[in-house]
C-alpha positions, 0 to 999 in steps of 0.5 A: 502611711501616705494616707495617715499624713494626708489625714493629719494635714486635713485635720490641721487645715480644718483646725486653721479654718475653724480658728479663722472663722472666730477671728475678728478683722480690724479694718481702716478705710481712709477717705478724702471727704464725702465725695462720690468715690468715697461713698462708693468705696464705703458702700462697696466695702460694707456690702462685702463685709456684711456678706462675708464677715457679718459680726466679725469685723471692726471698721473705722472710717477716717476722713483724712481732710478732717484728721490729716494726722492719721493719713500721715501716720498710716502713710496714706498717699491716695484715697480711698485706701483700705488697710486690713490690720488684723488678722495678719498680714497687713494688707492695703487696697486703693480705690473704690473697692469695686473689684470684689474678687480682689478684695475677697482674695486679699482679705483671705476670704476666698482662695484663688482658683488654679484657673485664676493663677493662669490668667 
């Protein structure tokens, strides 16, 4: 009977995984002008997205100097800030997005290894 339960669990996990593959990610990157830190964040993010979510994402880049109302609405206190709106849960990342592992974990594109948990 334990084996039957495990098989059902495996089927459920497989269904969730295949369902997530079809999900579209909605992302907003808030930058403060076109400066080296903003450019680096854009480059890092585009690289991550193209490697891991090709054709499965929508990215909006918002310059809070040009459109300050969006910073207020999004409650942006630092830039660059990436917000993952969909799929849930909502996630925020601040900085130049150079920590690729952290971004992949936060976007649920990579599972955290047990070894990472102990670090």
